[in-house]
C-alpha positions in Angstrom: 68.5 151.6 121.9 67.4 148.8 124.3 64.2 147.1 123.3 62.1 146.3 126.4 60.3 143.3 124.8 60.7 140.7 122.1 57.7 142.0 120.3 59.1 145.5 120.2 62.4 144.2 118.7 60.4 142.3 116.1 58.4 145.4 115.2 61.6 147.3 114.6 62.9 144.4 112.4 59.7 144.2 110.4 59.9 147.9 109.7 62.8 147.2 107.3 62.5 146.2 103.6 61.8 142.5 103.3 62.9 141.1 99.9 61.9 137.6 101.0 58.2 138.6 101.0 58.3 141.3 98.2 59.7 141.4 94.7 63.4 141.9 95.3 65.2 144.0 92.8 68.9 144.1 93.6 70.7 147.3 94.7 72.3 149.0 91.7 75.1 148.1 91.8 74.9 145.2 94.3 77.1 145.6 97.3 77.9 143.9 100.6 79.2 147.2 102.1 76.3 148.0 104.4 76.5 144.6 106.1 80.3 144.8 106.3 80.2 148.3 107.7 77.6 147.4 110.3 79.6 144.4 111.5 82.8 146.6 111.6 81.1 148.8 114.1 80.6 145.7 116.2 84.3 144.7 116.0 83.7 142.2 113.1 82.2 139.4 115.2 82.1 137.1 112.1 85.9 136.8 112.3 85.8 135.3 115.8 85.2 131.7 114.6 85.6 129.6 111.4 82.7 129.1 109.1 81.3 126.7 106.4 79.3 128.4 103.7 76.6 126.5 101.7 74.8 127.5 98.5 72.7 125.8 95.8 69.3 126.0 94.1 67.9 123.0 96.1 69.1 121.0 99.0 71.2 123.7 100.6 69.0 123.9 103.8 69.2 120.1 104.3 72.9 120.0 103.6 73.6 122.9 105.9 71.6 121.3 108.8 73.3 118.0 108.3 76.8 119.5 108.3 76.0 121.2 111.6 74.6 118.0 113.1 77.6 116.0 112.1 80.0 118.5 113.6 78.0 118.8 116.7 78.2 115.0 117.1 82.0 115.3 117.2 81.7 117.5 120.3 82.0 120.9 118.7 79.8 123.8 119.6 78.1 124.6 116.3 76.2 127.7 115.1 73.6 127.2 112.4 72.0 129.9 110.2 69.3 128.9 107.8 66.3 130.4 106.0 63.4 130.7 105.7 61.8 129.7 108.9 58.6 127.6 109.1 56.8 128.8 112.3 59.0 131.4 114.0 62.0 133.7 113.3 64.1 132.1 116.1 64.4 128.9 114.1 66.9 130.6 111.8 69.6 131.1 114.3 70.6 128.1 116.4 73.5 126.7 118.5 73.8 123.0 118.8 70.3 122.7 117.3 68.7 124.9 119.9 67.0 128.1 118.4 68.0 131.4 119.9 65.7 132.4 122.7 63.6 135.5 122.8 65.9 137.3 125.3 69.1 136.8 123.3 67.4 137.7 120.0 66.0 140.9 121.6 69.6 141.8 122.8 71.3 141.3 119.4 68.5 143.2 117.6 68.9 146.0 120.2 72.6 146.2 119.4 72.0 146.3 115.7 69.4 149.1 116.2 72.0 151.1 118.1 74.4 150.8 115.1 71.7 151.9 112.7 70.9 154.8 114.9 74.5 155.9 115.2 75.7 155.3 111.6 72.6 155.8 109.6 73.2 152.5 107.8 69.8 150.9 107.2 69.9 147.2 106.3 67.2 145.0 104.8 65.4 142.5 107.0 67.5 139.6 105.8 70.8 141.6 106.3 69.8 142.4 109.8 69.0 138.7 110.6 72.4 137.7 109.0 74.2 140.2 111.2 72.2 139.1 114.2 73.3 135.5 113.6 76.9 136.3 113.1 76.9 138.5 116.3 75.1 135.9 118.4 77.6 133.1 117.4 80.4 135.4 118.5 78.7 136.2 121.8 78.2 132.5 122.5 81.7 131.4 121.5 80.9 128.8 118.9 83.6 126.5 117.5 82.3 126.8 114.0 79.2 128.3 112.3 77.5 126.7 109.3 75.9 129.4 107.2 73.2 128.9 104.5 73.1 131.4 101.7 69.8 133.2 101.3 69.8 133.8 97.6 72.6 133.3 95.1 76.1 133.7 96.6 78.3 136.6 95.4 76.0 139.4 96.6 74.1 137.5 99.3 74.4 139.2 102.7 76.1 136.0 104.1 79.0 136.4 101.8 80.7 138.8 104.2 82.1 135.7 105.9 85.4 134.2 104.8 84.9 130.5 104.9 87.6 127.8 104.7 85.0 125.4 103.3 82.3 126.4 100.7 79.7 124.1 99.4 77.7 124.2 96.1 74.9 121.6 96.2 73.5 122.1 92.7 72.3 124.8 90.3 68.9 125.0 88.5 66.7 127.8 87.2 65.2 129.7 90.1 65.1 133.4 91.1 66.0 134.2 87.5 64.7 137.8 87.8 67.6 138.4 90.2 70.3 135.9 89.4 70.0 135.8 85.6 68.1 133.8 83.0 70.4 130.8 82.5 72.0 128.1 84.6 75.4 129.6 83.8 74.4 133.0 85.1 73.1 131.5 88.3 76.2 129.3 88.7 78.5 132.3 88.3 76.7 134.1 91.1 76.7 131.1 93.4 80.4 130.2 93.1 81.2 133.7 94.4 81.3 132.1 97.9 84.4 130.1 97.0 87.5 131.6 98.7 91.2 131.7 97.8 93.1 129.1 99.8 89.8 127.5 100.8 88.2 124.2 99.9 85.2 124.2 97.5 82.9 121.2 97.5 81.0 120.8 94.2 78.0 118.5 94.6 76.7 118.5 91.0 77.8 116.9 87.8 76.0 119.4 85.5 78.7 120.1 82.9 78.0 123.8 82.7 78.2 124.3 86.4 81.2 122.1 86.9 83.1 124.1 84.2 82.2 127.5 85.9 83.1 126.1 89.3 86.4 124.8 88.1 87.3 128.1 86.4 86.6 130.0 89.6 88.6 127.5 91.7 91.6 127.7 89.4 91.4 131.5 89.1 91.4 132.2 92.8 93.6 129.4 94.0 91.1 127.2 95.9 91.1 123.5 96.3 88.1 121.8 94.6 86.5 118.5 95.5 84.0 117.3 92.9 81.3 114.7 93.1 82.1 111.8 90.8 85.8 112.4 91.1 86.8 113.1 94.7 83.6 111.7 96.4 80.5 109.9 95.3 77.4 107.9 96.4 77.7 104.3 95.3 74.4 103.2 96.7 71.2 105.2 97.4 68.3 102.9 98.0 64.9 103.0 99.5 64.8 101.7 103.1 62.3 101.6 105.9 61.9 105.1 107.2 64.2 106.7 104.6 67.3 105.7 102.6 70.2 103.3 102.8 73.3 104.8 101.3 77.0 104.0 100.7 79.5 106.8 100.1 83.1 107.4 99.3 84.8 110.6 100.7 88.4 111.7 100.3 89.0 110.3 103.8 86.9 107.2 104.1 84.3 104.7 102.8 80.9 104.4 104.6 78.8 101.5 103.5 75.1 100.6 104.1 74.4 103.7 106.3 70.8 104.4 107.3 69.5 107.9 106.5 66.2 108.8 108.2 65.2 111.2 105.4 63.0 110.5 102.4 64.1 111.2 98.8 66.9 110.1 96.5 68.2 113.7 96.6 68.6 113.5 100.4 71.2 110.7 99.9 73.2 113.1 97.7 72.7 115.9 100.2 73.9 113.7 103.1 77.0 112.6 101.2 77.9 116.2 100.4 77.3 117.1 104.1 79.7 114.4 105.3 82.3 115.5 102.8 82.0 119.2 103.9 82.3 118.3 107.5 85.4 116.1 106.8 86.9 118.9 104.7 86.5 121.3 107.7 88.0 118.7 110.2 90.7 117.6 107.7 90.0 114.0 108.7 87.3 111.3 108.6 84.3 111.7 110.8 84.3 108.0 111.7 81.6 105.4 111.4 79.9 106.2 114.7 79.4 109.9 114.0 78.1 109.3 110.5 75.8 106.5 111.4 74.3 108.0 114.5 73.9 111.5 112.9 72.3 110.4 109.6 70.2 107.8 111.3 68.6 110.4 113.6 68.3 113.2 110.9 65.1 115.2 110.8 64.2 117.9 108.3 60.9 119.6 109.0 59.0 120.5 105.9 61.1 118.4 103.6 59.2 115.1 102.6 57.9 115.0 106.1 55.0 112.8 107.2 52.9 114.8 109.6 49.8 112.6 109.9 48.5 109.1 109.1 45.2 107.7 108.0 45.3 109.3 105.5 49.1 109.9 105.2 49.8 113.6 105.0 53.2 114.5 103.5 54.5 118.1 103.4 57.4 119.1 101.1 58.8 122.5 100.5 59.3 122.0 96.7 59.0 125.5 95.4 60.7 125.5 92.0 60.7 123.1 88.9 63.7 121.2 90.1 62.2 120.8 93.6 59.0 119.5 92.1 60.9 117.0 90.0 62.6 115.7 93.1 59.3 115.5 94.9 57.7 113.5 92.1 60.7 111.1 91.9 60.5 110.6 95.6 56.8 109.9 95.6 57.2 107.3 92.8 60.1 105.8 94.7 59.0 105.7 98.3 55.3 106.5 98.6 53.3 103.9 96.8 49.8 104.1 98.1 46.8 101.8 97.8 44.3 104.6 97.7 43.8 107.9 95.9 46.3 110.8 95.8 45.4 114.4 96.7 47.5 117.5 96.4 47.3 120.7 98.4 49.0 123.3 96.2 49.9 126.9 96.5 52.8 128.9 95.1 54.6 132.2 95.0 55.3 134.5 92.1 58.6 134.1 90.2 58.2 130.6 88.9 56.6 129.3 85.7 53.2 127.9 86.8 53.1 125.4 84.0 56.5 124.0 84.7 55.5 123.5 88.3 52.1 122.0 87.7 52.5 119.8 84.7 54.8 117.1 86.5 52.3 117.0 89.4 49.3 116.4 87.1 51.4 113.8 85.1 52.2 112.0 88.4 48.5 111.3 88.7 47.0 113.2 91.6 43.3 112.5 91.6 42.4 115.9 93.0 44.1 119.3 93.6 43.0 121.5 96.5 44.4 124.9 95.6 45.1 127.9 97.8 47.2 131.0 98.2 49.8 131.2 101.0 49.8 134.3 103.3 52.4 136.3 101.4 52.3 139.4 99.2 54.1 137.3 96.5 51.4 134.6 96.5 50.0 133.4 93.2 46.2 134.0 93.3 44.3 130.8 93.8 42.3 131.2 90.6 45.6 131.2 88.6 46.8 128.0 90.3 43.4 126.3 89.6 43.6 127.4 86.0 47.1 126.0 85.6 46.0 122.6 87.0 43.0 122.5 84.7 45.1 123.5 81.7 47.1 120.3 82.1 44.0 118.1 82.7 43.9 118.0 86.5 40.8 118.3 88.7 41.2 121.5 90.8 39.1 123.1 93.6 39.9 126.6 95.0 40.0 127.2 98.8 40.3 130.5 100.8 43.3 129.3 102.8 45.9 126.6 103.2 44.2 125.3 106.3 40.8 125.0 104.6 42.4 123.3 101.5 44.1 120.8 103.8 40.9 120.1 105.7 39.0 119.5 102.5 41.7 117.2 101.2 41.7 115.2 104.4 37.9 115.1 104.6 37.7 113.6 101.1 40.5 111.1 101.6 40.2 107.5 102.9 42.6 106.0 105.4 44.7 104.5 102.6 45.0 107.7 100.6 47.9 110.1 100.4 47.7 113.9 100.8 50.7 115.9 99.6 51.2 119.6 100.4 53.7 121.4 98.1 54.5 124.4 96.0 55.9 126.8 98.6 57.5 126.7 102.1 54.8 129.2 103.1 52.1 126.7 102.2 54.0 123.9 103.9 54.4 126.0 107.1 50.7 126.8 107.2 49.7 123.2 106.5 52.2 121.8 109.0 50.9 124.1 111.7 47.3 123.0 111.0 48.2 119.3 110.9 50.3 119.3 114.1 48.3 121.9 116.1 51.2 124.4 116.2 50.9 128.1 116.7 52.8 130.2 114.2 54.8 133.1 115.8 54.5 135.0 112.5 51.1 136.1 113.8 52.5 137.9 116.8 
């Protein structure tokens, strides 16, 4: 099958089950076989290059992107697979930071449609995108691909790869309906990306998670590097335009490095990224690579300032741990003279009260509530009720764009407007603030 246009290819893709937008029960029993069999019909393209695999509850997208940027700075041709996207599907699959173009994406989707037609193997939307990324990286001859897990680890479609370096950023309660009700359950799923003979980077000090990671590492014969033992952040301070960090890795010391990302947690993510890149290279990256890469880092939708007077900040905090990081970052780096406004919308699957209570306690003067464009969106009236339950002032709006417009209209030049709760809300608000056209509408 050869799709004649990009839109035709996307229509075929969108005809498949999308567990990112719908409630996602797992296959019973869970299996990677459909993805593995599809790739086998394409001569296993994911075996054509080495990979680095990244999982975690929060920070995995930032860490994945920073690893790719660090390796690209050394002169390597680097594939990058992340999810979700903000404004268009092509963002998820990139080589040397350039998203796949429409023609190449159409070609790889055509090839995958051929396999489906011949074999009768019908993948989910995310499985197709994963296979498309792995195929594209082979076609383009990357030196290494850095792959972000979609959800969990063991049974995520990306776990068909056999990575020499695997990274666990942290573990907290999220997607409990799929991964299990406790941190231990979730950790056991995530450490399934560790490989025998490979190197496992553990970027959390949570005792339960560390114990589970260590048990997996010892059982399969991997080499574990743990934060606090093999690497650490010795300084992580507020600085103009981001952070100023000092870090120790198994290969080097880097002191007083500028990081152009906001949030204490980004200092930890950057350190983990440096360690992972060095683990892959089996050497120090060097001062120039680390300083130039971290000093130029950009992470759309993550504590990103998209407008001034008033300051509009968008952050994809979408679970209780992410909200905690957001509040800590606001208290640390965004002291404002004026009032504070929050545009808030969320998806099902999280405890509303656990999400809302820290935001109300932080002291937002007004909440402008909305529902993102998603079948999993929490109805706006439920968000309003949760805010009011905790003593906050909340107003419902029919869309993210209208909520943002109302927040900005009621804000003075010295005020702060924060958009949070879901990456879907962030994408919609970011598009409105920056005048971007979402390709999701095509």
